[in-house]
matplotlib code that plots the C-alpha trace (Angstrom):
import matplotlib.pyplot as plt

x = [-25.9, -25.1, -23.2, -21.0, -20.1, -19.2, -16.8, -15.6, -14.7, -12.4, -10.9, -10.4, -10.3, -10.3, -9.8, -7.9, -10.4, -9.0, -12.7, -13.0, -16.2, -18.2, -20.1, -22.7, -22.0, -25.7, -27.8, -26.9, -22.8, -22.0, -21.1, -17.3, -16.4, -18.8, -17.2, -13.9, -14.6, -16.6, -13.1, -11.0, -13.7, -13.3, -14.7, -12.2, -14.4, -17.3, -20.0, -21.4, -24.9, -25.5, -29.4, -29.4, -27.9, -26.9, -23.1, -21.6, -23.1, -20.9, -17.8, -18.1, -18.9, -15.8, -13.8, -15.6, -14.2, -11.0, -10.4, -11.9, -9.6, -6.5, -7.4, -8.2, -4.4, -6.4, -6.3, -10.0, -11.0, -14.0, -16.6, -19.5, -22.3, -23.7, -27.6, -28.5, -32.0, -34.9, -37.0, -40.0, -43.5, -44.2, -45.5, -48.7, -51.8, -51.3, -47.9, -49.1, -51.6, -52.7, -53.5, -55.5, -55.0, -57.6, -57.6, -57.4, -54.3, -53.2, -49.0, -49.7, -46.5, -48.2, -49.9, -48.9, -51.2, -50.8, -51.5, -54.1, -55.9, -56.7, -53.3, -50.0, -47.5, -44.2, -40.7, -39.8, -41.4, -40.5, -42.4, -45.5, -42.6, -41.4, -44.0, -46.6, -49.9, -48.6, -45.8, -45.3, -44.0, -42.8, -42.9, -41.1, -38.4, -40.8, -43.4, -45.9, -46.3, -48.6, -50.1, -50.0, -53.5, -52.7, -51.0, -52.9, -50.5, -49.1, -51.3, -50.3, -53.2, -52.8, -54.6, -52.9, -51.6, -49.9, -51.2, -49.7, -48.3, -47.3, -45.7, -44.1, -41.1, -41.2, -38.6, -40.4, -38.5, -40.0, -39.7, -37.1, -35.7, -36.2, -36.2, -34.3, -33.3, -30.2, -27.3, -25.9, -27.9, -27.2, -27.5, -24.9, -22.3, -22.7, -22.1, -18.7, -17.4, -18.6, -16.7, -13.6, -13.1, -12.7, -11.0, -13.3, -11.7, -14.5, -17.2, -19.9, -22.3, -26.0, -27.7, -24.9, -26.3, -22.9, -19.5, -20.3, -22.0, -19.0, -16.8, -18.8, -18.7, -14.3, -14.6, -16.4, -14.5, -10.8, -11.9, -13.5, -10.5, -7.7, -6.9, -6.6, -4.0, -6.4, -7.8, -10.7, -11.6, -14.5, -17.8, -20.3, -23.3, -25.1, -28.8, -30.2, -31.6, -29.7, -26.4, -26.4, -25.4, -22.8, -21.2, -17.4, -17.5, -18.7, -15.9, -13.4, -14.8, -14.3, -12.3, -14.6, -18.5, -21.2, -23.8, -26.7, -28.7, -31.8, -32.7, -31.5, -33.7, -36.5, -35.7, -34.4, -36.3, -35.0, -34.2, -31.8, -29.5, -27.5, -26.0, -25.3, -23.7, -21.2, -20.5, -19.8, -17.6, -15.2, -15.7, -14.5, -11.5, -10.2, -10.8, -8.0, -11.0, -12.7, -16.0, -18.5, -22.0, -24.1, -28.0, -29.8, -26.5, -27.1, -30.9, -32.3, -29.6, -31.2, -33.2, -32.2, -28.5, -27.4, -28.0, -30.3, -28.7, -29.7, -27.8, -24.7, -24.8, -25.5, -22.3, -20.0, -20.9, -20.1, -16.9, -16.4, -17.7, -14.4, -16.0, -13.5, -16.0, -19.3, -21.3, -23.7, -26.3, -29.4, -27.9, -25.0, -26.6, -29.8, -29.9, -29.8, -26.2, -24.1, -20.9, -22.4, -23.0, -19.6, -18.2, -20.4, -19.8, -15.9, -16.1, -18.2, -16.2, -12.9, -14.4, -15.6, -11.8, -11.0, -12.5, -11.5, -9.4, -5.8, -5.5, -2.6, -1.5, -5.1, -5.1, -1.5, -2.0, -2.0, -1.9, 0.5, 1.7, 2.2, 3.5, 6.8, 5.2, 2.2, 4.6, 6.4, 3.8, 2.2, 5.7, 5.8, 2.4, 3.6, 7.3, 5.4, 2.8, 4.9, 7.9, 5.1, 6.5, 5.1, 4.1, 4.6, 5.8, 4.9, 6.8, 4.1, 3.5, 0.2, -1.2, -1.1, 0.6, -0.8, -4.7, -3.2, -1.8, -5.0, -6.9, -6.0, -6.7, -3.7, -3.5, -0.4, -1.5, -0.4, 1.4, 1.6, 4.0, 3.6, 4.7, 1.5, -1.5, -4.2, -2.9, -3.0, -6.8, -7.5, -5.9, -8.3, -10.8, -8.5, -9.2, -6.1, -4.6, -2.7, -1.9, 0.8, 2.0, 5.9, 8.6, 11.3, 14.7, 15.2, 18.6, 17.0, 19.0, 18.0, 14.4, 14.5, 15.9, 13.5, 10.7, 11.6, 12.3, 9.0, 7.6, 9.7, 8.4, 4.9, 5.5, 4.4, 8.1, 10.6, 13.8, 13.7, 10.6, 10.6, 9.0, 8.6, 9.3, 8.7, 9.7, 10.6, 14.1, 14.3, 12.5, 9.5, 8.3, 4.6, 3.9, 7.6, 8.0, 10.4, 11.9, 11.3, 13.4, 13.0, 14.0, 14.7, 14.7, 18.1]
y = [-29.0, -28.2, -31.3, -30.8, -27.1, -28.4, -31.0, -28.6, -26.3, -29.5, -30.1, -26.4, -24.2, -20.2, -21.0, -18.6, -18.1, -16.2, -15.4, -12.1, -10.9, -8.0, -6.9, -4.6, -2.4, -1.5, -1.9, -5.6, -5.3, -1.6, -3.1, -2.6, -6.2, -8.0, -5.8, -6.7, -10.4, -10.3, -8.9, -11.8, -14.3, -13.0, -9.8, -7.9, -5.2, -3.0, -1.2, 1.4, 2.0, 5.7, 5.0, 5.5, 7.9, 11.5, 12.6, 12.4, 8.8, 7.9, 9.3, 7.8, 4.3, 4.8, 5.4, 2.3, 0.5, 1.4, 0.9, -2.2, -3.3, -2.1, -4.4, -7.3, -6.8, -7.0, -4.9, -3.5, -1.7, 0.7, 0.8, 3.9, 2.4, 5.7, 5.7, 7.0, 8.0, 7.5, 6.0, 5.0, 5.8, 7.9, 7.1, 5.8, 7.5, 4.0, 2.8, 0.4, -0.6, -4.6, -4.2, -7.1, -8.2, -6.1, -3.3, 0.0, 2.3, 5.8, 6.9, 10.7, 12.8, 15.7, 14.3, 15.8, 14.0, 10.5, 7.4, 5.2, 2.0, 4.4, 5.6, 7.0, 10.2, 9.9, 10.1, 9.8, 12.8, 12.0, 8.4, 10.2, 11.0, 7.7, 5.6, 4.9, 2.5, -1.5, -0.6, -3.3, -1.8, -3.7, -2.5, -3.5, -5.8, -7.0, -9.0, -6.2, -6.3, -2.9, -2.1, 1.3, 1.5, 5.5, 8.5, 11.8, 14.6, 14.1, 10.8, 7.4, 5.1, 1.7, -1.7, -4.4, -7.1, -9.1, -7.9, -7.8, -5.6, -2.1, 0.1, 3.6, 4.1, 1.3, 0.7, 1.0, -1.0, -0.4, -4.0, -3.6, -0.7, 3.0, 5.6, 8.6, 9.0, 9.9, 7.7, 10.8, 13.0, 16.2, 13.6, 11.4, 14.3, 15.6, 11.9, 11.7, 14.6, 13.0, 9.8, 11.3, 13.0, 9.3, 8.2, 5.6, 3.2, 2.2, 4.5, 2.3, 4.1, 3.2, 2.3, 3.7, 3.5, 4.2, 5.2, 8.7, 8.0, 6.6, 9.6, 12.0, 10.1, 9.5, 13.4, 14.2, 11.7, 13.2, 16.5, 15.9, 13.5, 15.8, 17.6, 14.0, 13.1, 10.3, 8.2, 5.8, 2.8, 3.0, 0.1, 0.4, -1.3, -3.4, -3.0, -1.5, -2.8, -0.1, -0.7, -4.4, -3.5, -1.0, -3.5, -3.4, 0.8, 0.9, -1.6, 0.4, 3.8, 1.6, -0.3, -2.8, -3.8, -5.3, -8.0, -6.0, -9.2, -7.2, -4.5, -6.1, -9.3, -7.2, -5.5, -8.3, -11.0, -13.4, -16.2, -14.0, -13.3, -16.2, -16.3, -12.5, -13.1, -15.2, -13.1, -9.9, -12.0, -12.9, -9.9, -8.3, -10.9, -10.3, -6.6, -6.5, -5.3, -6.8, -8.5, -8.3, -10.8, -9.3, -9.5, -12.0, -14.3, -15.9, -14.4, -16.8, -15.9, -12.8, -14.8, -18.4, -19.7, -21.8, -21.2, -22.7, -25.9, -23.0, -20.6, -22.8, -23.4, -19.5, -18.2, -21.4, -21.1, -17.6, -18.3, -20.8, -18.2, -16.5, -13.4, -11.4, -10.9, -11.7, -9.5, -9.6, -7.0, -7.1, -10.4, -8.3, -5.4, -6.1, -10.2, -11.7, -13.8, -11.5, -13.3, -16.9, -15.5, -14.7, -17.4, -19.8, -17.9, -18.3, -21.8, -22.0, -20.2, -21.9, -25.5, -23.8, -22.5, -26.0, -27.6, -25.3, -26.5, -24.8, -23.9, -21.6, -23.6, -22.9, -18.7, -18.0, -20.3, -17.3, -14.6, -11.9, -8.9, -5.3, -4.2, -5.0, -5.3, -7.3, -9.8, -9.8, -10.7, -13.3, -15.0, -14.9, -17.5, -19.7, -20.2, -20.3, -23.1, -25.2, -25.2, -25.9, -22.4, -22.0, -18.1, -15.4, -12.2, -8.8, -5.4, -3.0, 0.8, 0.9, -2.3, -3.2, -6.7, -8.1, -7.2, -8.4, -11.9, -12.0, -12.5, -16.2, -19.1, -20.0, -22.2, -20.4, -17.2, -13.8, -11.5, -7.8, -6.1, -2.3, 1.2, 2.6, 2.3, 3.0, 0.4, -2.4, -1.1, -1.1, -4.6, -5.9, -7.1, -8.6, -12.5, -14.5, -11.4, -10.8, -7.2, -6.3, -2.6, -2.7, -0.6, -0.7, 0.2, 2.2, -0.5, -3.3, -6.2, -4.8, -4.9, -8.2, -9.8, -7.4, -8.7, -12.0, -11.8, -10.1, -13.1, -15.2, -13.8, -14.3, -18.0, -17.8, -19.3, -21.2, -23.0, -24.9, -22.8, -21.9, -18.7, -16.1, -12.2, -9.3, -6.1, -2.9, -0.6, 1.9, 0.8, 2.9, 4.2, 3.0, 0.8, -0.3, -3.8, -5.2, -8.0, -11.7, -14.0, -16.9, -17.7, -20.5, -19.9, -20.8]
z = [107.8, 111.3, 111.6, 108.4, 109.6, 113.0, 111.3, 108.5, 111.5, 113.2, 109.9, 108.9, 111.9, 110.5, 107.0, 104.9, 102.0, 99.2, 98.2, 99.7, 102.1, 102.2, 105.1, 105.8, 109.2, 110.9, 114.0, 114.1, 113.9, 115.3, 118.7, 118.7, 120.5, 117.6, 114.6, 116.0, 116.1, 112.8, 111.1, 113.1, 111.5, 107.7, 107.1, 104.6, 103.4, 105.4, 103.5, 105.0, 103.5, 102.7, 102.2, 105.8, 108.6, 108.2, 107.3, 110.8, 111.3, 108.6, 109.6, 113.2, 111.8, 109.5, 112.9, 114.3, 111.4, 111.5, 115.2, 115.3, 112.3, 114.5, 117.3, 115.1, 113.2, 109.8, 106.9, 106.1, 103.4, 103.5, 101.2, 100.7, 98.7, 97.7, 97.8, 93.9, 93.0, 95.3, 92.5, 95.1, 96.1, 98.7, 102.3, 103.1, 106.0, 108.1, 106.6, 104.1, 101.9, 100.8, 97.4, 95.9, 92.3, 89.7, 91.6, 90.3, 91.8, 91.0, 91.5, 91.5, 91.2, 92.4, 95.6, 98.6, 101.5, 102.7, 100.4, 100.7, 98.6, 95.4, 95.3, 96.6, 95.8, 94.5, 95.6, 91.9, 89.8, 86.5, 86.4, 84.7, 81.4, 81.8, 81.2, 78.7, 78.7, 78.4, 80.5, 83.3, 86.8, 89.6, 93.5, 96.8, 94.5, 92.2, 94.7, 93.4, 89.5, 88.4, 84.4, 83.5, 81.7, 81.2, 82.1, 82.9, 83.5, 86.6, 87.2, 86.3, 86.5, 86.7, 87.5, 90.1, 88.2, 91.1, 94.8, 98.1, 101.1, 99.5, 102.7, 102.7, 100.4, 98.7, 95.1, 91.7, 88.7, 85.0, 83.7, 80.5, 82.2, 80.7, 83.7, 83.0, 87.1, 86.9, 88.7, 91.3, 92.9, 94.8, 98.1, 96.2, 95.4, 99.3, 100.2, 98.4, 100.2, 103.7, 102.2, 101.3, 104.2, 106.2, 102.6, 102.0, 99.6, 97.3, 96.4, 95.1, 92.5, 92.1, 88.7, 86.1, 82.9, 80.8, 81.1, 81.7, 84.9, 86.3, 84.8, 86.6, 89.9, 89.1, 88.5, 91.5, 94.0, 92.8, 93.5, 97.3, 97.8, 96.5, 100.0, 101.4, 98.7, 98.0, 95.1, 95.9, 94.0, 91.9, 92.0, 89.4, 91.1, 87.8, 88.6, 85.3, 82.4, 80.6, 81.8, 80.1, 76.8, 78.1, 80.4, 78.9, 78.5, 82.3, 82.9, 81.6, 83.6, 86.8, 89.3, 89.4, 89.0, 91.6, 90.6, 92.3, 91.4, 93.1, 91.3, 88.3, 88.5, 88.6, 85.6, 83.2, 85.1, 87.5, 84.9, 83.1, 86.0, 86.2, 83.2, 83.6, 86.9, 85.1, 82.0, 84.3, 86.6, 83.7, 81.6, 84.6, 85.2, 81.4, 81.9, 85.4, 87.2, 90.3, 90.9, 93.9, 94.1, 96.3, 97.3, 99.2, 99.7, 103.2, 103.1, 105.6, 108.1, 109.0, 111.5, 111.2, 112.7, 109.5, 105.6, 103.3, 101.0, 98.3, 99.6, 100.0, 96.4, 95.2, 97.3, 96.1, 92.3, 92.8, 94.2, 91.1, 88.7, 90.0, 91.8, 93.8, 96.6, 98.0, 99.8, 103.2, 103.5, 105.8, 106.9, 108.9, 109.3, 110.8, 110.9, 114.3, 113.5, 112.0, 113.2, 112.2, 108.7, 108.4, 109.8, 107.7, 104.7, 105.2, 105.4, 102.3, 100.0, 101.2, 100.5, 97.1, 96.3, 97.2, 94.5, 91.6, 89.2, 87.9, 84.5, 84.4, 81.2, 79.5, 80.3, 78.9, 75.5, 72.9, 75.3, 75.0, 77.2, 76.2, 79.1, 80.9, 84.6, 83.7, 82.1, 84.9, 86.7, 84.6, 84.8, 88.8, 88.7, 86.0, 87.4, 90.9, 89.7, 88.1, 91.0, 93.3, 95.3, 98.8, 98.0, 95.3, 96.8, 95.4, 96.4, 95.1, 95.1, 93.5, 93.6, 89.5, 90.0, 92.6, 91.1, 87.7, 89.2, 90.8, 87.6, 87.5, 89.8, 91.5, 94.8, 96.1, 98.1, 97.0, 99.4, 98.2, 100.5, 100.2, 101.6, 101.2, 103.3, 100.6, 98.5, 101.3, 102.3, 98.7, 98.0, 100.8, 97.5, 95.4, 95.4, 96.9, 97.9, 101.1, 101.4, 104.5, 105.4, 104.9, 105.0, 102.4, 101.7, 98.4, 97.7, 95.7, 97.6, 101.4, 100.2, 99.0, 102.4, 104.1, 102.4, 103.3, 107.1, 106.9, 105.8, 108.1, 111.3, 110.2, 109.8, 106.5, 104.8, 106.4, 105.7, 102.5, 101.5, 97.5, 96.5, 93.6, 94.4, 92.2, 92.8, 90.6, 90.3, 90.5, 94.0, 94.8, 91.7, 90.8, 87.7, 87.3, 88.5, 86.2, 88.3, 89.3, 91.5, 92.9, 96.1, 98.6, 102.5, 103.7]

ax = plt.figure().add_subplot(projection="3d")
ax.plot(x, y, z, "-o")
ax.set_aspect("equal")
plt.show()
């Protein structure tokens, strides 16, 4: 595998991947020079995990990301990932215990002393009211399975069905769902204020069950962001059994979803996840939302310098499913090879994209478009594809036109030119969209000339190249795209 990637590097030095890469910031990637290298290598979005650290730590990390991106000359979005409810066991006297299959074990919401082989306290105090005899509880991402025998007051008496090492604060899932913990905790509400203080571009909401959870998060974000005249994008992390029947309404209330395969797999079963992943990505694209595929994508690279073949296939299949982004968690947060992991993921994404078929004609068959700006976006794709254009260019204020374009696979890169820094950063997550900041004239013809000069200065288009460009009149009005022009560079 190492020889393959070495050869790939020689043939495709620093390939321009259309699928975006989300990397989690952590101790392994917080050194400024390394983070800058990771951004140069292909990181498009940096995830700040609010499950760890204090408010000031996140503010400092946001500054670190912005400075590294500026030095690298790249646009990078920041995603604040909320912790959500702590559905976890408490702590043990020795830090951990080894549970043996067939043993009795008590989860006790009233327990104040540290845990032992007989039982442990609970961070999640509502568990005794959420379970009944016969339920299966899965701890530590499903590595330990407990069968509920009886609920006695604040105590949940269980038998160990599948044993293993259980350490402090490991997570609890109920097979088939049914835990009543709210998606947004008091900590999350404070963390939203912190995230808005540095204008996080996206907020990821953990464990939403329905649209109401996302609508509440939206309201809290908008209130906290109002003093900064900022509106973040909202990502719903699909990791609860209860969320599956409500996918469409959750998507309508969000700007995108994260296929959070860890907790989701524990609740619905490992075998159900691949089909759910495809369904969720397809639904997101059809509803003009973004999709992120996450969890254990390159897990072996936490300790190894190259991925397994199964991991290569996993990332490639997510790309072929049409995901906007693939996400790295522990691989870049605490792994030994954060930079190498990003480099390998870029290569896998690029190779998978090269193998994709363009089916624009099929995408548009039987489709009708209700809005002028959406019709213009689709017209730009169709025309550029059939002309073999070098680029598709969108002058945009809100980012809507590039988003619509990015829902369809096309090998022609989409360049989104905007005057708004927040829009540029938000578009960093859109598949196949290269977002650029550019001040434009209020005069249409002048703005079009400025856009071409911008592209020529960056060696994107050259003399004789054909490109499609969209804009709106009057210039500078969000949602007003009403013009498509085909240009040939002189």
